[in-house]
C-alpha positions as CSV (number, residue, x, y, z in Angstrom):
1,M,159.7,167.6,90.5
2,D,161.6,166.5,93.6
3,S,158.6,164.5,94.7
4,L,158.5,162.5,91.4
5,Q,162.2,162.0,91.5
6,K,161.9,160.6,95.0
7,S,159.2,158.1,93.9
8,L,161.3,157.0,90.9
9,L,164.3,156.3,93.0
10,F,162.3,153.3,94.4
11,L,161.6,152.0,90.9
12,L,162.4,148.3,90.9
13,S,160.4,146.9,88.0
14,P,161.4,147.3,84.3
15,C,159.8,150.4,82.6
16,L,160.0,152.9,79.6
17,L,158.3,155.5,77.4
18,I,155.2,155.6,75.2
19,C,154.2,158.9,73.7
20,M,150.5,160.0,74.1
21,E,148.5,162.1,71.7
22,T,146.3,163.9,74.2
23,A,145.1,167.5,74.0
24,R,146.6,169.7,76.7
25,A,143.9,171.0,78.9
26,A,146.0,172.8,81.5
27,D,149.4,174.6,81.6
28,S,150.3,173.2,85.0
29,V,148.8,170.6,87.3
30,T,149.1,169.5,90.9
31,I,149.4,165.8,91.5
32,P,148.3,164.9,95.0
33,G,150.1,162.5,97.2
34,Y,148.8,158.9,96.9
35,A,145.7,158.7,99.2
36,P,143.7,155.6,98.4
37,K,140.6,154.8,100.6
38,T,141.3,152.1,103.2
39,G,139.1,149.1,103.2
40,V,137.9,149.6,99.6
41,E,138.6,146.9,97.1
42,Y,139.9,148.1,93.7
43,V,139.6,145.7,90.8
44,Y,142.3,145.8,88.0
45,R,142.3,144.3,84.6
46,S,145.7,143.2,83.5
47,R,146.7,142.0,80.0
48,K,150.2,140.8,79.2
49,T,152.1,139.4,76.2
50,T,155.6,138.0,75.8
51,S,157.2,137.6,72.4
52,T,160.3,135.4,72.1
53,D,162.4,135.6,69.0
54,M,165.0,132.8,68.6
55,S,165.4,133.1,64.8
56,L,169.2,133.3,65.2
57,W,169.1,129.7,66.5
58,F,166.0,128.3,64.8
59,N,164.4,129.0,61.4
60,K,161.1,130.0,63.1
61,P,159.2,133.3,63.6
62,A,158.9,134.8,67.1
63,A,156.5,133.0,69.4
64,I,154.0,135.0,71.4
65,I,152.0,134.0,74.5
66,R,149.4,136.1,76.3
67,G,147.5,136.4,79.5
68,D,144.3,138.2,80.7
69,F,143.8,138.6,84.4
70,R,141.5,140.3,86.9
71,Q,143.2,141.0,90.2
72,R,141.8,142.8,93.3
73,M,143.7,145.2,95.6
74,T,142.8,146.6,99.0
75,V,144.7,149.1,101.2
76,V,143.9,147.4,104.5
77,S,145.3,150.1,106.7
78,R,147.4,153.3,106.6
79,N,149.4,155.3,109.1
80,A,151.7,158.3,109.0
81,N,154.6,156.2,107.7
82,S,153.3,153.2,105.7
83,M,150.3,151.3,104.6
84,Q,149.3,147.6,104.6
85,V,148.1,146.3,101.1
86,R,146.5,143.1,100.1
87,W,146.1,141.6,96.6
88,S,143.7,138.8,96.0
89,L,145.1,136.8,93.1
90,S,143.5,134.7,90.4
91,A,144.6,132.9,87.3
92,D,141.0,132.6,86.0
93,L,140.2,134.2,82.7
94,P,137.9,137.2,83.2
95,Q,134.4,136.9,81.9
96,G,134.2,138.0,78.3
97,A,137.8,137.4,77.5
98,E,138.4,137.3,73.7
99,G,139.2,134.1,71.8
100,A,139.6,130.5,72.9
101,A,140.7,129.8,76.5
102,D,143.7,127.8,75.3
103,S,145.1,131.0,73.6
104,Y,145.9,132.3,77.1
105,A,149.0,130.3,78.0
106,M,150.1,132.8,80.6
107,N,147.0,132.1,82.7
108,A,147.9,128.4,82.9
109,L,151.5,129.3,83.8
110,Y,150.3,131.8,86.4
111,G,147.9,129.2,87.9
112,N,150.8,126.8,88.4
113,S,152.8,129.6,90.1
114,L,150.0,130.2,92.5
115,S,149.9,126.5,93.3
116,V,153.6,126.3,93.9
117,Y,153.6,129.4,96.1
118,G,150.5,128.0,97.9
119,I,148.6,131.3,98.2
120,R,145.7,133.2,96.8
121,Q,146.3,136.4,98.7
122,L,149.4,138.4,99.0
123,E,149.9,141.0,101.7
124,Y,152.7,143.5,102.3
125,E,153.7,146.7,103.9
126,A,154.3,149.6,101.5
127,G,155.6,153.1,101.6
128,L,153.2,156.0,101.3
129,N,153.5,155.8,97.5
130,G,152.2,152.2,97.6
131,F,155.6,150.6,96.6
132,P,156.1,147.3,98.5
133,N,158.9,147.2,101.1
134,R,158.1,144.2,103.4
135,L,156.3,140.9,102.6
136,V,153.9,139.6,105.2
137,G,153.8,135.8,105.8
138,F,157.1,135.1,103.9
139,D,158.0,132.0,106.0
140,A,154.8,130.2,105.2
141,I,155.2,130.9,101.4
142,L,158.9,129.7,101.5
143,R,157.8,126.4,103.1
144,N,155.1,126.0,100.5
145,I,157.7,126.3,97.7
146,Q,160.2,124.1,99.5
147,N,157.5,121.4,99.8
148,A,156.6,121.8,96.1
149,A,160.3,121.3,95.2
150,A,160.7,118.2,97.4
151,V,157.4,116.4,97.0
152,G,155.7,115.2,93.8
153,P,152.0,115.1,93.1
154,D,151.8,111.5,94.3
155,G,153.2,112.5,97.7
156,L,156.6,110.9,97.1
157,V,160.0,112.6,97.5
158,V,161.4,113.7,94.2
159,A,164.8,115.1,93.1
160,P,164.9,118.8,93.7
161,Q,163.7,120.8,90.7
162,S,166.3,123.3,89.6
163,S,163.7,125.9,88.6
164,L,162.1,125.8,92.0
165,T,165.5,125.7,93.7
166,N,166.4,128.9,91.8
167,I,163.2,130.5,93.0
168,I,163.9,129.5,96.6
169,D,167.4,130.9,96.5
170,G,166.2,134.1,94.9
171,I,163.4,134.9,97.4
172,K,165.5,133.9,100.4
173,S,167.9,136.7,99.4
174,N,165.0,139.1,98.5
175,P,161.5,138.2,99.7
176,L,160.1,141.1,97.7
177,L,160.6,138.9,94.6
178,V,157.5,137.1,95.7
179,I,155.5,140.3,95.0
180,H,157.5,140.9,91.8
181,N,156.6,137.4,90.6
182,L,153.0,137.1,91.6
183,A,151.7,140.7,91.7
184,P,153.9,142.8,89.4
185,E,150.9,145.1,89.0
186,A,151.7,146.3,92.5
187,E,155.1,147.6,91.5
188,L,154.0,148.9,88.1
189,L,151.1,151.0,89.5
190,A,153.3,152.4,92.3
191,T,156.1,153.5,90.0
192,I,154.6,157.0,89.4
193,Q,152.7,157.4,92.6
194,Q,154.0,160.0,95.0
195,E,154.1,160.3,98.8
196,D,153.5,164.1,98.7
197,A,151.7,166.5,96.4
198,A,153.7,168.3,93.7
199,T,153.0,170.7,90.9
200,Y,154.3,170.2,87.3
201,D,154.0,172.1,84.0
202,V,152.6,170.3,81.1
203,G,155.5,169.3,78.9
204,Q,157.9,169.4,81.9
205,T,160.7,166.8,81.8
206,G,163.1,165.4,84.3
207,T,165.9,162.9,84.7
208,V,166.6,160.6,87.6
209,A,169.8,158.6,88.1
210,T,169.4,155.3,89.9
211,M,171.2,152.0,90.5
212,E,169.9,148.5,89.8
213,Y,171.5,145.1,90.3
214,S,171.7,142.5,87.6
215,R,173.1,139.1,88.6
216,G,174.6,140.7,91.7
217,M,176.4,143.4,89.8
218,P,175.5,147.1,90.0
219,V,174.2,148.6,86.8
220,P,173.6,152.4,86.6
221,A,170.3,153.4,85.0
222,T,168.8,156.7,83.9
223,I,165.0,157.4,84.0
224,E,163.7,160.2,81.8
225,W,160.1,161.3,82.6
226,K,157.7,163.8,81.0
227,L,154.3,165.1,81.9
228,E,152.6,164.6,78.5
229,A,149.2,166.1,79.2
230,A,146.6,167.0,81.9
231,D,142.9,166.6,81.5
232,L,141.1,168.8,84.1
233,A,137.6,167.6,83.0
234,N,138.5,164.0,83.8
235,Q,140.9,164.9,86.6
236,T,143.8,163.0,85.2
237,A,147.4,163.5,84.1
238,T,149.4,161.5,81.7
239,F,153.1,160.7,82.2
240,S,155.6,158.9,80.1
241,L,158.9,157.4,81.2
242,K,162.0,156.0,79.5
243,K,164.6,153.9,81.3
244,A,168.1,153.2,79.9
245,Y,170.9,151.1,81.3
246,D,174.6,151.8,81.2
247,K,175.6,149.6,78.2
248,V,179.1,148.6,79.4
249,A,177.9,147.7,83.0
250,F,174.9,145.8,81.7
251,Q,177.0,143.9,79.2
252,Q,179.5,142.9,82.0
253,S,176.7,141.8,84.3
254,Q,175.3,139.4,81.6
255,A,178.6,138.2,80.1
256,S,178.8,134.8,81.8
257,A,175.1,134.1,81.3
258,V,175.4,134.9,77.6
259,E,178.4,132.5,77.2
260,G,176.4,129.8,79.0
261,V,173.4,130.3,76.6
262,I,175.7,130.0,73.6
263,A,177.4,126.9,74.9
264,S,174.1,125.3,75.6
265,F,173.4,125.2,71.9
266,G,176.4,122.9,71.3
267,E,176.9,122.1,67.6
268,K,174.5,124.9,66.5
269,A,176.8,127.4,68.2
270,K,179.8,126.0,66.4
271,Q,178.1,126.5,63.0
272,L,177.5,130.3,63.6
273,T,179.3,132.7,61.4
274,G,181.5,135.4,63.1
275,E,178.8,137.9,62.4
276,Q,176.1,135.7,64.0
277,L,178.3,134.9,67.0
278,A,178.8,138.7,67.5
279,A,175.0,139.1,67.3
280,A,174.5,136.4,69.9
281,R,176.8,138.3,72.3
282,I,174.8,141.5,72.0
283,V,173.1,142.4,75.4
284,S,170.6,145.2,75.7
285,K,167.5,146.2,77.6
286,N,165.1,149.1,77.1
287,V,161.9,149.9,79.0
288,T,159.1,152.3,78.1
289,M,156.1,153.2,80.3
290,A,153.0,155.4,80.2
291,F,150.7,156.3,83.1
292,I,147.4,157.9,83.7
293,V,147.3,159.3,87.2
294,S,144.2,160.6,89.2
295,L,144.3,164.2,90.2
296,R,141.8,163.3,93.0
297,D,143.9,160.8,95.0
298,G,147.2,160.5,93.2
299,S,146.6,156.8,92.3
300,T,147.6,155.2,89.0
301,L,144.4,154.5,87.0
302,E,146.1,152.9,84.1
303,A,149.6,151.9,83.1
304,L,151.3,150.5,80.0
305,E,154.8,149.0,80.0
306,T,157.1,147.5,77.3
307,V,160.3,145.8,78.2
308,A,162.6,144.8,75.3
309,A,165.7,142.7,76.0
310,E,168.3,140.9,74.0
311,S,170.8,138.3,75.3
312,G,172.5,135.2,73.9
313,G,170.8,135.6,70.5
314,I,167.4,135.6,72.1
315,K,165.1,138.7,71.8
316,T,162.2,139.1,74.2
317,T,159.5,141.7,74.4
318,A,157.2,141.8,77.4
319,M,154.2,144.1,77.4
320,S,151.7,144.8,80.1
321,H,148.5,146.9,80.2
322,V,146.8,147.4,83.6
323,W,143.8,149.5,84.2
324,R,141.2,150.0,86.9
325,E,138.2,148.0,85.8
326,D,135.6,150.6,86.9
327,L,137.1,153.1,84.4
328,P,137.4,152.8,80.6
329,A,140.9,152.0,79.3
330,S,142.4,155.0,77.5
331,L,146.0,153.9,76.6
332,P,146.6,151.9,73.4
333,E,145.9,148.2,73.4
334,L,149.0,145.9,73.3
335,S,150.3,145.9,69.8
336,N,150.5,142.1,69.5
337,W,147.4,141.3,71.6
338,N,145.7,139.5,68.7
339,S,148.7,138.4,66.8
340,Q,148.4,135.4,64.6
341,A,151.7,134.1,66.1
342,M,150.0,133.5,69.5
343,L,150.9,130.1,70.9
344,P,148.1,127.9,72.4
345,S,148.5,126.8,76.0
346,A,150.2,123.4,76.4
347,V,150.8,123.8,80.1
348,A,150.1,120.9,82.5
349,L,148.3,122.2,85.5
350,Q,149.8,121.5,88.9
351,P,147.6,120.0,91.6
352,E,146.3,122.5,94.1
353,P,148.3,122.3,97.3
354,D,146.9,122.3,100.8
355,T,147.3,125.6,102.6
356,N,149.2,123.9,105.4
357,S,153.0,124.1,105.0
358,A,153.4,120.7,106.7
359,T,151.0,119.0,104.3
360,A,153.6,117.9,101.9
361,K,155.6,116.2,104.6
362,S,152.6,114.4,105.8
363,Q,151.9,113.0,102.3
364,L,155.2,111.1,102.6
365,F,153.5,108.8,105.1
366,D,150.9,106.2,104.3
367,R,147.9,108.3,103.4
368,S,145.6,105.3,103.4
369,A,146.3,104.8,107.2
370,I,145.3,108.4,107.9
371,E,142.1,108.0,105.9
372,E,141.3,104.6,107.5
373,G,141.8,106.1,110.9
374,Q,139.5,109.0,110.0
375,A,136.8,106.5,108.8
376,A,137.1,104.6,112.1
377,Y,136.9,107.9,114.0
378,D,133.8,109.0,112.0
379,S,132.1,105.7,112.8
380,G,132.8,106.1,116.6
381,N,135.5,103.4,116.7
382,Y,138.1,105.6,118.5
383,A,140.3,102.7,119.5
384,A,140.8,101.7,115.9
385,A,141.5,105.3,115.0
386,L,144.2,105.3,117.7
387,S,145.8,102.2,116.3
388,Y,146.1,103.8,112.8
389,W,147.2,107.3,113.9
390,K,149.6,106.6,116.8
391,P,152.4,104.8,114.8
392,L,152.3,107.6,112.1
393,A,152.4,110.3,114.8
394,D,155.4,108.7,116.4
395,Q,157.1,108.6,113.0
396,G,156.6,112.4,112.8
397,A,153.5,112.8,110.6
398,A,152.1,116.2,111.6
399,V,148.5,115.4,110.5
400,A,148.5,112.2,112.6
401,Q,150.0,114.0,115.6
402,Y,147.2,116.6,115.4
403,K,144.5,114.0,115.1
404,L,146.0,111.8,117.9
405,A,146.1,114.8,120.2
406,G,142.3,115.1,119.9
407,L,141.9,111.6,121.1
408,Y,144.0,112.2,124.2
409,Q,142.4,115.6,124.8
410,F,138.9,114.3,125.0
411,G,139.6,110.7,126.2
412,L,138.3,109.0,123.0
413,G,139.4,105.4,122.7
414,V,142.1,106.1,125.4
415,D,142.4,107.5,128.9
416,R,142.2,111.2,128.9
417,D,145.6,112.8,129.1
418,S,145.9,116.6,128.7
419,A,149.6,116.6,129.0
420,L,150.1,114.0,126.2
421,A,147.5,115.9,124.1
422,V,149.6,119.1,124.4
423,T,152.8,117.1,123.6
424,Y,151.3,115.9,120.3
425,I,149.7,119.2,119.4
426,R,153.1,121.0,120.0
427,K,154.9,118.4,117.8
428,A,152.5,119.1,114.9
429,A,152.6,122.8,115.5
430,E,156.4,122.9,115.4
431,Q,156.2,121.3,112.0
432,G,154.0,124.1,110.8
433,W,150.6,122.4,110.9
434,A,148.3,125.4,111.0
435,E,145.4,123.8,112.9
436,A,147.8,122.5,115.5
437,Q,149.3,126.0,115.9
438,S,145.8,127.4,116.4
439,S,144.9,124.7,118.9
440,L,148.1,125.3,120.9
441,S,147.2,129.0,120.9
442,D,143.8,128.1,122.3
443,L,145.3,126.0,125.1
444,Y,147.6,128.8,126.1
445,A,144.6,131.3,126.0
446,V,142.5,129.2,128.5
447,G,145.4,127.6,130.4
448,Q,144.4,124.0,129.5
449,G,147.3,121.6,129.9
450,V,149.7,124.5,129.9
451,P,150.0,127.6,132.1
452,Q,147.7,130.4,130.9
453,D,149.9,132.7,128.8
454,Y,148.2,135.2,126.4
455,A,151.6,136.2,124.9
456,Q,152.3,132.6,123.9
457,A,148.7,132.3,122.6
458,V,149.4,135.2,120.3
459,I,152.7,133.8,119.1
460,W,151.2,130.5,118.1
461,G,148.0,132.0,116.8
462,R,149.9,134.4,114.6
463,K,151.9,131.5,113.0
464,A,148.6,129.8,112.0
465,A,147.0,133.1,111.0
466,E,149.9,133.9,108.6
467,Q,149.3,130.6,106.9
468,G,145.7,131.7,106.2
469,L,143.7,129.7,108.8
470,A,140.6,131.8,109.2
471,V,139.8,130.9,112.8
472,A,143.4,131.8,113.8
473,Q,143.1,135.1,112.0
474,Y,139.8,135.8,113.9
475,N,141.4,134.9,117.2
476,L,144.4,137.1,116.5
477,G,142.1,140.0,115.7
478,Y,140.3,139.4,119.0
479,S,143.6,139.5,120.8
480,Y,144.3,142.9,119.3
481,E,140.8,144.2,120.0
482,S,140.9,143.0,123.6
483,G,144.5,143.7,124.3
484,Q,145.2,140.1,125.5
485,G,148.8,139.2,124.9
486,V,149.5,142.3,122.8
487,P,148.9,146.0,123.2
488,Q,145.3,146.9,122.2
489,D,145.3,147.9,118.6
490,Y,142.0,148.3,116.7
491,A,143.8,148.9,113.4
492,Q,145.5,145.5,113.7
493,A,142.3,143.9,114.8
494,L,140.6,145.3,111.7
495,I,143.3,143.8,109.5
496,W,143.1,140.3,110.9
497,Y,139.3,140.3,111.2
498,R,139.1,141.3,107.5
499,R,141.4,138.5,106.4
500,A,139.2,135.9,108.2
501,A,136.0,137.7,107.0
502,D,137.2,137.5,103.4
503,Q,137.3,133.7,103.9
504,D,133.6,133.8,104.9
505,F,134.3,133.3,108.6
506,A,131.1,134.4,110.2
507,M,132.4,135.5,113.6
508,A,135.0,137.7,111.9
509,Q,132.3,139.3,109.7
510,Y,130.3,140.0,112.9
511,A,133.4,141.4,114.6
512,L,134.0,143.7,111.7
513,G,130.4,144.9,111.9
514,L,130.9,145.7,115.5
515,L,134.1,147.8,114.8
516,Y,132.2,149.9,112.2
517,D,129.1,150.0,114.3
518,Q,130.9,151.4,117.4
519,G,133.6,153.3,115.5
520,L,136.5,151.4,117.0
521,G,139.7,152.0,115.1
522,V,137.7,153.2,112.1
523,P,135.2,156.1,111.5
524,Q,131.8,155.0,112.6
525,D,130.0,153.7,109.5
526,Y,126.6,152.1,110.0
527,G,126.4,151.2,106.3
528,R,129.5,149.0,106.5
529,A,128.4,147.7,109.8
530,I,125.1,146.5,108.3
531,A,126.9,144.9,105.3
532,W,129.1,142.8,107.6
533,Y,126.3,141.9,110.0
534,K,124.3,140.8,107.1
535,K,127.0,138.5,105.8
536,A,127.3,136.8,109.2
537,A,123.5,136.8,109.8
538,D,122.9,135.0,106.4
539,K,125.3,132.3,107.7
540,G,123.0,131.8,110.7
541,L,125.1,133.6,113.4
542,D,122.6,134.5,116.1
543,V,124.4,137.6,117.5
544,A,124.8,139.0,114.0
545,Q,121.1,138.4,113.4
546,G,120.3,140.2,116.7
547,N,122.5,143.2,115.8
548,L,121.1,143.4,112.3
549,G,117.6,143.5,113.9
550,N,118.7,146.4,116.1
551,M,120.0,148.4,113.1
552,Y,116.6,148.1,111.4
553,A,114.7,148.8,114.7
554,M,116.8,152.0,115.3
555,G,117.2,153.1,111.7
556,H,121.0,153.1,111.9
557,G,122.4,153.0,108.3
558,V,119.0,152.1,106.9
559,A,115.5,153.4,107.0
560,R,113.7,152.2,110.1
561,D,111.9,149.0,109.2
562,R,109.9,147.3,111.9
563,D,109.1,144.2,109.8
564,E,112.8,143.6,108.9
565,A,113.8,144.1,112.6
566,I,111.2,141.5,113.7
567,K,112.4,139.1,111.0
568,W,116.0,139.2,112.2
569,F,115.1,139.2,115.9
570,R,112.9,136.2,115.4
571,K,115.8,134.3,113.6
572,A,118.1,135.0,116.5
573,S,115.4,134.3,119.1
574,D,114.7,130.9,117.5
575,Q,118.4,130.1,118.3
576,G,117.9,131.1,121.9
577,L,119.6,134.5,122.0
578,A,118.1,136.2,125.0
579,T,118.7,139.8,124.0
580,A,116.9,139.1,120.7
581,Q,114.0,137.5,122.5
582,E,113.6,140.6,124.7
583,S,113.8,142.9,121.7
584,L,111.3,140.8,119.8
585,K,108.8,141.0,122.7
586,R,109.1,144.8,122.9
587,L,108.5,145.2,119.1
588,E,105.5,142.8,119.0
589,K,103.9,144.7,121.9
590,Q,104.0,147.9,119.8
591,E,101.5,146.5,117.3
């Protein structure tokens, strides 16, 4: 019981109770501590609805919107105190989603959110129960939102958008709101997960007192939980939770906001009766939750949540149903999932932003000059490219600074000048241009134009890596593997290689294969080594083709297969890989 109470004290997301009718199959049950497999991708289906009832103000029924999502979660690494978790996010409708695409307004809204935040992957550090406690890459995400708030789709400066300004202010004070906004499933699933194993009786209940903050004011809350049932055949346990807020404290925290809502309706508010006005000032919030937990690894397999709130005469009910896609859903479907009141999507999609945080600023300059300079460069007219890019670079356009640096670095259309190349690369890097940060890292690593300094190489490479640049993520992984500029750390190398590999960066896929092949930082696993070698080999990487040939020749992780070995050795040999040429000769002599 103490273990569950400890987990619930970290409860940040709204939650409450739904009773289950499940036959009891045990009198007591032990819930293990959360122990997910590292490096394994779990796919979750997530369905959501939000009902908004404004009938006090308008003579209309409640409006409902819904969303259907398919998100992927991987525990990248884990140690004695914490774990690193990554969610791959998508607004796309899952295959086989019911009904017309335009009946899923939430998907369009969520797609716009991903565009504004400028990410498709979210990574964070979590406690051993999986609950997030530190966001990775916050600075780059913040810059993306700031740029979205300041720059319109046409590249021109616009007046700050109040909604985005509010988001910026909120996440500055609490970066974990990024996770709450983009991957609420992470918080929901972790709500019931425990750091340590604990034994409960079926039917056992408990109460946990906690404190939340609403509009900066403390609001006491009480969480009541119950172990509803245990199913030893399927190795699951079902919990229900209720969450109630102190009415007086919650009312006080919302008072000014409520008066603001009422005032915003102007003449309509003046026409309310005393009874209606009193109803508009009612403030309440109730949360119910149900969870199915695995008795094998302590993970949440399925969760159901309902949050009902009332404020300013507006009643909202938000419902979520999340389950692991490889398992059948057991909890009830959302009650309003197929409601006739479902609103069609009328959301205008936002343009997809560039992953560079400096992109928006660069769009403020004459984009045609950048493009004309690029056309000149592509045709070999480097002097003309210089004439287009240098004025923009001197005005502060990061993209022009980065491109101009290349001309000086290689002496194209201008006398070669390594010092000037470094100057322009640094200018672009300091503005957050990821490619420039990665290039500056490379210069420090080899000592070209700057003193060789592996620590500085890591500092600049990390900035680019955290913006999602695959080559920088690979280089940072190599720094950790080799111990150049940072203490050698195979676990960190694995994290950064994996990020780049997930972007189909062949060298990172090969590097991951090596770690698994040699058991560096991970248990030796020839099967995984082959899988990563194959990904890189299929992209034509000669060393991956050679190593894949070795795996087939030696029967590591696969049945020994001479023909497959020869096939991959020949591919690598044709690219001039000497070791593969030698291996190919030896195998062919064995005929």
